[in-house]
C-alpha positions in Angstrom: -22.3 30.7 -67.5 -25.9 30.6 -65.9 -28.8 31.9 -68.0 -30.1 34.9 -66.9 -33.3 33.6 -66.3 -31.4 31.2 -63.6 -30.2 34.3 -62.2 -33.3 35.6 -61.6 -34.5 32.8 -60.5 -31.8 32.6 -57.5 -33.3 32.4 -54.4 -31.1 34.4 -51.9 -30.3 37.5 -53.7 -32.5 40.6 -52.7 -31.3 42.1 -56.2 -33.3 39.4 -58.3 -36.5 40.1 -59.9 -37.9 37.2 -58.4 -36.5 37.3 -54.9 -39.2 37.7 -52.2 -40.8 40.8 -51.1 -39.9 40.1 -47.2 -35.9 39.2 -48.2 -35.5 42.6 -49.9 -37.2 44.5 -47.5 -35.1 43.1 -45.2 -31.9 43.7 -47.1 -33.2 47.4 -47.3 -33.5 47.3 -43.4 -30.3 46.0 -43.1 -28.8 48.4 -45.5 -30.0 51.6 -44.5 -29.1 50.6 -40.5 -25.6 50.2 -41.6 -25.5 53.2 -43.5 -26.7 55.2 -40.2 -24.2 54.0 -38.3 -21.3 54.6 -41.1 -19.0 57.5 -40.1 -17.2 59.8 -42.2 -13.8 58.9 -43.7 -12.4 62.2 -42.7 -13.2 65.1 -40.4 -13.6 67.2 -43.6 -16.3 65.2 -45.2 -18.3 65.2 -42.2 -21.1 67.1 -43.4 -21.6 65.1 -46.8 -21.6 61.9 -44.5 -23.6 62.7 -42.2 -26.6 64.3 -44.0 -26.5 60.4 -45.8 -26.8 58.7 -42.5 -29.6 61.2 -40.9 -31.9 60.2 -44.3 -30.5 56.2 -43.5 -32.0 56.5 -40.0 -35.2 57.9 -41.2 -35.3 55.5 -43.9 -34.3 52.6 -41.6 -37.5 53.6 -39.2 -39.9 53.1 -42.3 -38.4 49.6 -43.1 -38.5 48.6 -39.6 -42.4 49.4 -39.4 -42.8 48.0 -42.7 -41.4 44.5 -41.5 -43.7 44.9 -38.0 -46.6 45.4 -39.4 -46.5 42.7 -42.2 -47.0 39.2 -42.2 -44.5 36.6 -42.9 -45.7 36.4 -46.7 -45.5 39.7 -47.2 -46.6 40.2 -50.9 -46.4 44.1 -51.8 -48.1 45.7 -54.3 -45.7 45.2 -57.8 -45.2 49.0 -58.1 -44.5 49.1 -55.1 -42.1 46.1 -55.1 -40.2 47.3 -58.4 -39.7 50.5 -56.8 -38.1 49.6 -53.5 -35.5 47.0 -55.8 -34.5 50.1 -57.0 -33.9 51.9 -53.6 -32.1 48.5 -52.8 -29.4 49.4 -55.6 -29.3 53.2 -54.8 -28.9 52.4 -51.0 -25.8 49.6 -52.2 -24.3 52.2 -54.3 -24.4 54.2 -51.1 -22.6 51.5 -48.7 -20.0 51.1 -52.1 -19.3 55.0 -51.8 -18.4 54.7 -48.0 -16.4 51.8 -48.5 -14.3 53.3 -51.2 -13.5 56.8 -49.1 -12.6 54.5 -46.1 -9.9 52.6 -47.8 -8.2 55.9 -49.6 -5.9 58.1 -48.5 -6.8 61.4 -47.1 -5.2 63.5 -48.5 -6.3 61.8 -51.8 -9.6 61.9 -50.3 -9.5 65.6 -50.0 -8.1 66.2 -53.7 -11.3 64.2 -54.6 -13.7 65.4 -52.5 -15.7 67.4 -55.2 -16.0 63.9 -57.0 -17.1 62.2 -53.9 -19.5 64.9 -53.1 -20.8 65.1 -56.5 -21.1 61.5 -56.6 -23.3 61.5 -53.2 -25.4 64.5 -54.4 -26.3 62.5 -57.1 -27.4 59.6 -55.3 -29.8 61.3 -52.9 -31.4 62.5 -56.2 -31.9 59.3 -57.3 -33.3 58.1 -54.0 -35.4 61.6 -53.7 -37.1 60.8 -57.6 -37.4 57.2 -56.0 -39.2 57.9 -53.0 -40.9 60.4 -54.4 -42.4 57.5 -57.0 -43.1 55.2 -54.3 -47.0 55.0 -53.8 -47.2 55.0 -50.3 -51.0 54.8 -49.7 -50.4 51.3 -51.4 -48.5 50.4 -48.3 -50.7 51.2 -45.8 -47.9 52.7 -43.8 -49.4 55.0 -40.7 -49.5 58.8 -41.4 -46.3 59.3 -38.9 -44.0 56.7 -40.9 -45.2 58.5 -44.6 -44.2 61.7 -42.9 -40.8 60.5 -42.7 -40.9 58.9 -45.8 -41.9 62.7 -47.3 -39.0 64.3 -44.8 -36.4 62.0 -46.2 -37.5 62.8 -49.9 -36.9 66.5 -48.9 -33.9 66.1 -47.1 -32.7 64.2 -50.3 -33.3 67.1 -52.4 -32.1 69.6 -50.2 -28.5 67.9 -50.4 -27.8 69.2 -53.6 -26.4 72.8 -51.5 -24.0 70.9 -49.2 -21.3 72.6 -48.9 -17.5 70.8 -50.0 -14.1 71.2 -48.4 -13.0 73.6 -51.0 -11.1 76.0 -48.7 -8.9 73.2 -47.2 -8.1 71.6 -51.0 -6.9 75.0 -51.6 -5.1 75.6 -48.6 -3.1 72.0 -49.2 -2.4 73.0 -52.9 -1.4 76.6 -52.1 1.1 74.5 -49.5 2.6 72.6 -52.2 3.2 75.5 -54.5 5.1 77.0 -51.5 7.2 74.1 -50.7 8.0 74.5 -54.9 9.2 77.6 -54.5 11.4 76.6 -51.8 9.4 78.3 -48.9 9.4 75.9 -46.1 6.1 75.7 -44.5 4.9 77.7 -41.1 4.7 75.0 -38.5 1.2 76.3 -37.6 -0.3 76.1 -41.3 0.7 72.7 -41.7 -0.2 71.9 -37.9 -4.0 73.2 -38.5 -4.2 71.8 -42.0 -3.2 68.3 -41.1 -5.4 68.1 -38.3 -8.3 69.3 -40.3 -7.5 66.6 -42.5 -7.6 63.9 -39.5 -3.6 63.2 -39.4 -2.5 64.0 -35.8 -0.1 61.6 -34.5 3.2 59.8 -35.8 1.6 56.6 -36.3 -1.5 57.9 -38.1 1.5 60.4 -40.4 3.2 56.8 -41.3 0.4 55.6 -42.6 -0.9 57.7 -44.8 2.4 58.1 -46.3 2.3 54.6 -46.8 -1.3 54.8 -48.3 -0.3 57.3 -50.9 2.7 55.8 -52.2 1.0 52.3 -52.5 -1.7 54.4 -54.2 0.9 56.2 -56.3 2.3 52.7 -57.4 -1.5 51.7 -58.4 -1.8 54.5 -60.4 -5.2 55.0 -59.0 -6.0 58.8 -59.8 -3.6 59.6 -62.5 -5.3 63.4 -63.0 -3.9 64.2 -59.3 -0.6 61.8 -59.2 1.8 65.0 -59.2 -0.1 66.5 -55.8 -0.4 62.9 -54.6 3.6 62.9 -55.0 4.4 65.9 -53.3 2.2 65.5 -50.7 4.0 62.0 -49.8 7.5 64.4 -49.4 5.5 67.3 -47.7 4.2 64.1 -44.7 7.8 63.4 -44.1 8.6 66.8 -43.4 5.6 67.0 -41.5 6.2 63.8 -39.4 9.6 64.9 -38.9 8.6 68.7 -37.5 5.5 67.9 -35.8 6.0 64.5 -34.6 9.6 64.6 -34.2 9.3 63.5 -30.1 7.3 60.3 -31.2 8.9 57.1 -30.3 10.7 55.6 -33.4 9.3 52.3 -35.0 11.8 49.9 -35.5 11.9 47.9 -38.5 11.7 43.9 -38.7 13.8 42.1 -41.9 16.8 43.1 -43.2 16.8 45.1 -46.4 20.0 45.9 -47.7 18.4 49.5 -47.8 18.4 48.3 -44.1 16.4 47.4 -41.3 16.9 46.4 -37.8 16.7 44.1 -35.2 13.3 42.9 -33.8 12.7 45.5 -30.7 10.2 44.2 -28.0 7.2 45.9 -28.8 8.5 46.8 -32.4 5.5 47.0 -34.5 5.9 44.8 -37.6 6.7 46.6 -41.4 6.8 44.3 -44.2 9.7 41.7 -44.3 12.6 41.5 -46.1 12.4 40.8 -49.3 14.1 37.4 -50.9 17.9 37.9 -52.0 17.1 36.9 -55.3 14.7 39.9 -56.0 17.0 41.9 -54.6 19.7 44.1 -57.6 23.3 42.8 -56.5 24.4 46.1 -57.6 21.8 48.4 -55.3 20.7 46.0 -53.1 17.1 47.3 -52.7 14.3 45.2 -54.4 14.1 45.3 -58.3 11.6 47.0 -60.3 12.5 46.5 -63.8 14.6 43.0 -63.4 17.0 42.6 -66.8 19.4 39.9 -67.6 22.9 41.3 -68.7 25.2 38.5 -71.6 26.9 36.9 -68.0 23.3 35.6 -67.3 23.0 37.8 -64.1 20.4 39.5 -63.2 20.1 42.9 -62.2 17.6 46.1 -62.0 17.5 47.9 -65.2 18.6 51.0 -63.3 21.4 49.8 -61.8 22.9 48.2 -64.3 22.0 50.7 -66.7 24.0 53.6 -64.3 27.2 50.8 -64.7 27.8 50.5 -68.0 27.0 54.4 -68.5 30.6 54.8 -65.9 32.5 53.4 -68.6 32.4 49.4 -66.9 31.7 46.6 -69.7 32.2 44.0 -66.7 29.5 42.2 -64.8 29.3 43.6 -61.0 29.0 40.3 -59.9 31.1 37.8 -61.4 33.4 40.5 -62.8 33.6 38.7 -66.6 34.3 40.8 -69.4 30.9 41.0 -71.3 31.0 40.1 -75.0 27.9 42.4 -75.6 25.8 45.4 -73.3 22.0 44.2 -74.5 20.0 43.8 -71.4 16.8 40.8 -71.6 14.0 41.9 -69.4 13.6 39.0 -67.4 9.5 39.0 -66.9 9.0 36.0 -65.3 11.1 37.4 -62.3 9.3 40.7 -62.4 5.9 39.1 -61.8 7.3 36.7 -58.9 8.4 40.6 -57.3 5.0 42.2 -58.0 3.1 38.7 -56.7 5.6 38.9 -53.3 5.1 42.5 -53.1 1.0 42.3 -53.3 1.5 39.5 -50.7 3.2 41.1 -48.3 1.8 45.0 -48.8 4.7 46.4 -50.2 4.7 49.2 -52.3 5.9 48.5 -55.8 7.5 51.4 -57.4 7.2 50.7 -61.1 4.3 49.5 -62.8 2.6 46.0 -62.1 4.3 43.1 -63.9 1.9 43.1 -67.3 4.1 42.9 -69.7 3.6 46.4 -70.3 6.7 48.6 -70.0 4.7 51.7 -68.4 7.0 53.5 -66.4 6.3 54.3 -62.9 5.4 58.3 -61.5 9.0 59.7 -61.2 9.0 61.3 -57.8 12.6 62.9 -59.8 9.8 64.8 -61.5 8.3 66.7 -59.2 10.0 70.0 -57.5 7.7 70.2 -54.7 8.6 67.0 -53.4 12.5 67.3 -54.4 11.8 70.4 -52.3 10.0 68.6 -49.2 12.6 66.1 -49.5 15.5 68.3 -49.3 14.2 71.0 -46.5 13.4 67.6 -44.8 17.0 66.1 -44.8 17.9 69.9 -43.6 15.8 69.7 -40.9 17.2 66.3 -40.0 21.2 67.3 -40.0 20.6 70.2 -37.9 18.6 68.6 -35.4 21.4 65.7 -34.9 24.2 68.5 -35.2 22.1 69.8 -31.9 21.2 67.1 -30.2 24.7 66.0 -29.9 24.4 67.7 -26.8 20.9 66.4 -25.6 20.1 62.8 -24.4 20.9 59.5 -26.4 16.6 58.9 -26.8 16.3 61.9 -28.6 19.4 61.5 -31.0 18.5 58.5 -31.5 15.0 59.1 -32.5 16.4 61.6 -35.0 18.9 59.2 -36.5 15.8 56.9 -37.1 14.1 59.8 -39.1 17.6 60.0 -41.0 17.4 55.9 -41.6 14.0 56.0 -43.0 14.3 58.7 -45.7 17.9 57.6 -46.7 15.8 54.0 -47.3 13.3 56.0 -49.7 15.3 57.0 -52.5 18.3 58.3 -54.2 17.6 62.1 -54.0 16.5 62.2 -50.5 20.1 59.9 -49.8 21.4 62.6 -51.9 20.2 65.8 -50.1 20.9 63.8 -46.5 24.3 63.7 -48.1 24.6 66.8 -49.0 23.5 68.4 -45.5 26.5 66.8 -44.0 24.8 63.7 -42.1 27.9 61.4 -42.4 30.1 62.8 -40.2 27.5 63.6 -37.4 26.4 60.1 -37.8 30.2 58.4 -37.6 30.8 59.2 -33.9 27.4 57.6 -33.5 28.7 54.2 -34.4 31.0 54.0 -31.3 27.9 54.6 -29.0 28.8 51.5 -26.8 26.0 52.6 -23.9 23.5 52.6 -26.5 23.0 49.4 -29.0 19.9 51.0 -30.3 21.6 54.8 -31.5 24.4 52.3 -32.5 22.2 50.2 -35.3 20.4 52.8 -36.2 23.6 54.8 -36.9 25.1 52.1 -39.1 22.2 51.2 -40.8 21.7 55.2 -41.9 24.9 55.1 -43.4 24.7 51.8 -45.1 21.6 53.3 -46.7 23.3 56.7 -47.5 26.2 54.6 -48.9 24.5 53.3 -52.0 24.8 56.4 -53.7 27.8 57.0 -55.0 28.3 60.6 -54.2 27.8 59.4 -50.6 30.2 57.0 -50.7 32.7 59.8 -50.9 31.5 61.7 -48.1 31.7 58.4 -46.0 35.4 57.4 -46.9 36.1 61.0 -46.3 34.8 61.7 -42.8 36.9 61.1 -40.1 37.4 58.1 -38.6 34.7 56.3 -40.4 36.6 53.2 -41.8 37.7 52.9 -38.0 34.2 53.3 -37.0 33.1 50.6 -39.2 35.6 48.4 -38.0 34.9 48.7 -34.2 31.4 47.9 -34.9 32.4 44.8 -36.8 35.0 43.8 -33.9 32.9 45.0 -31.2 31.6 42.3 -28.5 28.4 44.4 -27.5 27.6 45.7 -31.1 24.5 43.1 -32.3 24.9 40.9 -35.3 22.5 43.2 -37.4 24.9 46.2 -36.7 27.9 43.8 -37.5 26.2 42.9 -40.5 25.4 46.0 -41.9 28.8 47.0 -41.1 30.1 44.7 -43.6 27.2 45.5 -46.1 28.7 48.7 -45.7 32.0 48.1 -46.4 30.9 46.1 -49.8 29.3 49.0 -50.3 32.3 51.4 -50.1 33.9 48.8 -52.3 32.1 49.2 -55.3 34.1 52.1 -56.0 37.4 50.8 -57.7 40.0 53.8 -55.5 37.9 52.8 -52.3 38.3 49.2 -53.0 42.0 49.2 -52.8 42.0 51.9 -49.8 40.1 49.5 -47.6 42.1 46.6 -48.6 44.9 48.5 -47.6 43.6 48.6 -43.9 44.6 45.5 -42.1 41.7 45.9 -39.6 39.0 46.0 -42.3 40.4 43.1 -43.9 41.3 40.8 -40.4 37.2 42.5 -39.5 35.3 41.3 -42.3 37.3 38.0 -42.3 36.2 37.4 -38.5 32.5 38.0 -39.6 32.7 35.8 -42.4 34.1 32.8 -40.2 31.8 33.5 -36.8 28.8 35.6 -38.0 25.5 33.8 -38.4 24.3 33.0 -42.3 23.2 36.4 -42.4 26.0 38.3 -41.4 28.6 35.6 -43.1 26.4 36.7 -46.5 27.4 40.2 -46.1 31.1 39.7 -45.1 31.7 36.7 -47.6 30.2 39.7 -50.6 32.4 42.2 -49.1 35.4 39.5 -49.2 34.4 38.8 -52.7 34.6 42.7 -53.8 38.1 43.4 -51.7 39.6 40.3 -53.7 38.6 42.0 -56.8 42.0 44.1 -56.4 45.3 42.2 -57.3 46.9 44.0 -54.4 44.4 42.9 -51.5 44.7 39.4 -52.5 47.8 38.9 -50.5 46.9 40.5 -46.9 43.1 38.5 -47.5 44.8 35.0 -48.1 47.2 36.3 -44.9 44.3 37.2 -42.9 42.4 33.6 -43.5 40.1 34.7 -45.9 40.9 31.5 -48.4 40.2 29.0 -45.3 37.0 31.1 -44.4 35.7 31.0 -47.9 36.6 27.2 -48.3 34.8 25.9 -45.1 31.4 28.0 -46.6 31.3 26.5 -49.7 27.7 24.6 -49.8 26.4 27.2 -47.5 26.9 30.2 -49.4 26.9 31.1 -53.2 29.2 33.7 -52.8 31.9 31.2 -51.1 32.6 29.4 -54.5 33.0 32.9 -55.8 35.6 34.5 -53.3 37.9 31.3 -54.3 37.5 31.8 -57.8 38.5 35.5 -57.4 41.5 34.7 -55.1 42.8 32.1 -57.4 42.8 34.5 -60.4 44.8 37.1 -58.1 47.7 35.4 -57.2 45.6 32.9 -53.9 45.8 29.4 -55.4 48.6 28.1 -54.2 46.8 28.9 -50.7 43.8 27.6 -51.9 45.1 24.0 -52.7 47.1 23.5 -49.6 43.9 23.4 -47.6 42.5 20.3 -47.0 39.5 19.6 -48.2 38.7 22.8 -50.6 39.3 21.2 -53.9 36.5 18.5 -52.7 34.2 21.0 -51.8 34.5 23.2 -54.8 33.7 19.5 -56.7 30.9 19.2 -54.6 29.4 22.5 -55.0 29.5 22.1 -58.9 26.8 19.1 -58.9 24.7 20.8 -56.4 24.9 24.5 -55.4 22.6 27.6 -57.4 23.7 28.1 -60.7 25.7 31.3 -60.2 27.6 28.5 -57.3 28.4 25.7 -59.8 30.2 28.0 -62.4 32.3 29.8 -59.7 33.0 26.3 -58.4 33.9 25.3 -62.2 36.0 28.5 -62.4 37.7 28.7 -59.7 39.2 24.6 -60.3 39.9 25.4 -63.5 41.9 28.6 -62.0 43.9 26.3 -59.4 44.7 23.8 -62.4 46.2 26.8 -64.3 48.0 28.1 -61.7 49.1 25.6 -59.9 49.1 22.1 -62.7 49.7 19.1 -61.9 49.4 19.2 -57.8 45.7 20.7 -58.6 44.5 18.6 -61.5 45.7 15.4 -59.4 43.2 16.6 -56.2 40.5 17.4 -58.7 41.1 13.9 -60.7 41.2 12.4 -56.7 37.8 12.7 -55.9 34.7 10.3 -56.5 32.4 11.6 -59.0 34.3 14.6 -60.6 33.5 13.1 -64.4 30.0 13.2 -63.5 30.0 16.8 -61.8 31.7 18.4 -65.3 29.8 16.2 -67.3 26.5 17.2 -65.7 27.3 20.9 -65.8 28.0 20.7 -69.6 24.5 19.3 -69.4 22.3 22.0 -68.3 24.9 24.6 -66.6 24.4 28.6 -67.6 26.5 29.2 -70.4 29.3 30.3 -69.0 29.3 27.5 -66.3 29.6 25.1 -69.5 32.2 26.8 -70.6 34.7 26.4 -67.3 33.1 22.8 -66.8 34.8 22.4 -70.7 37.9 23.8 -69.7 38.4 21.7 -66.4 37.7 18.5 -68.5 40.7 19.4 -70.6 42.7 20.2 -68.4 41.8 16.9 -66.1 42.5 14.7 -69.7 45.8 16.8 -70.3 47.1 15.9 -66.7 46.0 12.4 -67.2 47.6 12.1 -70.5 50.3 13.7 -69.1 50.7 10.9 -66.2 50.0 8.2 -68.4 52.9 9.1 -70.2 55.2 9.6 -67.3 54.4 6.3 -65.9 55.0 4.7 -69.4 58.3 5.9 -69.1 59.2 4.7 -66.2 58.0 1.2 -66.8 59.9 1.2 -69.6 63.1 2.5 -67.5 62.6 -0.1 -65.2 61.0 -2.8 -67.1 61.1 -2.6 -70.8 59.5 -6.2 -71.3 56.7 -5.1 -69.0 53.5 -3.1 -70.4 52.8 -0.2 -68.0 49.4 0.2 -66.3 47.6 3.2 -68.2 46.2 6.2 -65.8 42.3 6.4 -65.7 40.7 8.5 -68.9 38.7 11.2 -68.2 35.9 11.0 -71.1 34.1 13.6 -69.5 34.8 16.6 -72.8 34.7 15.8 -76.0 
């Protein structure tokens, strides 16, 4: 670390005690000029920042005159030099205050306006004191310039009485209180307050919501967090009520709390999170990833609800868990937090710093809940009325429903309770408006994440057939088809619905066809849906007849879910169909060597099940694959716990087959030629 003497001697810093007076004066001039041009970060702080700007203009004129009148080697009296260096620090703090306010959300700035005004008054008082101490006579200033300094000092003194936007702040807090008491805000009142805050169009409203959510996640103002959470809900309501005529901004990316296709001229939203960062149960970005005893990672909230419903299996693998303990996945949590920071995505949980601090819970804020309920009710009523209106207006309403359903389980509940599912289903058949169809199916997907909404969708007239229509219609976009398959996957998470969906031939055929012909992202969702449907034994026959085994076998190596689908089919009656497929066993063996951890263990599990169900027929195919011994050895050495168990089981099955083959060969050889020693079958030495 450099010594203080070294720092003081650093020539480029105007704050250094040994910096030339000319450099200090030029820095003062630049700072004063910048502050004089600074704009108020919000209309309600215009008076506070206008006073700062006026003082800065006076000082800029003084410093400009000093620079013009001084020679190239300016040397000020020591007392004046020290005083001006202190003035420089005060102006720098002014600049930092302006920058800090400009970075805050406007509504948070309003809540903290008294603190901002107090800070500005304090700085102006410090500046006035320094200007009074400045030895004007020693600087050789002209009388009119000296008068400017005196005027700046007097104005800084008078700033102590500057008014604060107390009335506007009280109005906002009163509005939050009314919403908390379930009083719907009057449109005129809401419009007037937002205009004073400086939010007067849908873009500024959306930006304000995003900034507020980020600040809540960053815990920048603990005292005001409840009010900020309430304001997020209130702003969403205002956006729908006041700016509903605005053209929707289509999202870019494909989170399963779903986004949409790129639209020409669409504004960019944060990219879709990587698949490994999403919870396999909720399909949302994980905020608190934990590892179950199966080795699979889930979001803590989702897996806790899964266990709380009485289940003791791994949702992804179907494996019965020996215990229900959850281990925090801190490495993944750090990766997710870094990805969120790099991509401008608000993190709902605390930053991954090893602290188990909970994020602010919106559900605990009654005002936010009531605002969300009002927003959902308003949108659903408008959707009901828009069925007789234009396609454009309907699309805008559905767009807002989709965005609201994307932002939390409470919002999904309110939208579902308001009756949105039954109104969205007919829009899936919108042949003339592909954008409306995509908005509708994506909104349904977001709603289906909540279990109560799964029931509402399944009971909505024609919902399942409408999803099949989207998956099979040539005019539908691939993203719409993908989100339809993801909706089927979401609905199939409920045991009774999985059986009901599997009995529907159209559902099975549509999902299988998407897995066969869709692009990679669509194929991935279709295979995930097939995996879920194959968890019900009575569905397996229909899946096999529709070609699910063939499609999954062809996708091994491309999608990690493919091997899991084959294992699930083999476990519940589809082993014969898989063994009959040319190359299926060889693909599974190859996946044991080069797949992901999950796909490797699933491939081994599938091969074990094939050997158990089909005996020598399957074992012979396994042993005929070159390098199978190495594949088993590698999985035994570096696979997951489940993968090692499956590899050991596969090794034992292959050894039994080899021993039986040797015995059969020996018996046949003895019968045909007793004096001839039989050739032994190749020994498998892969497992002890």
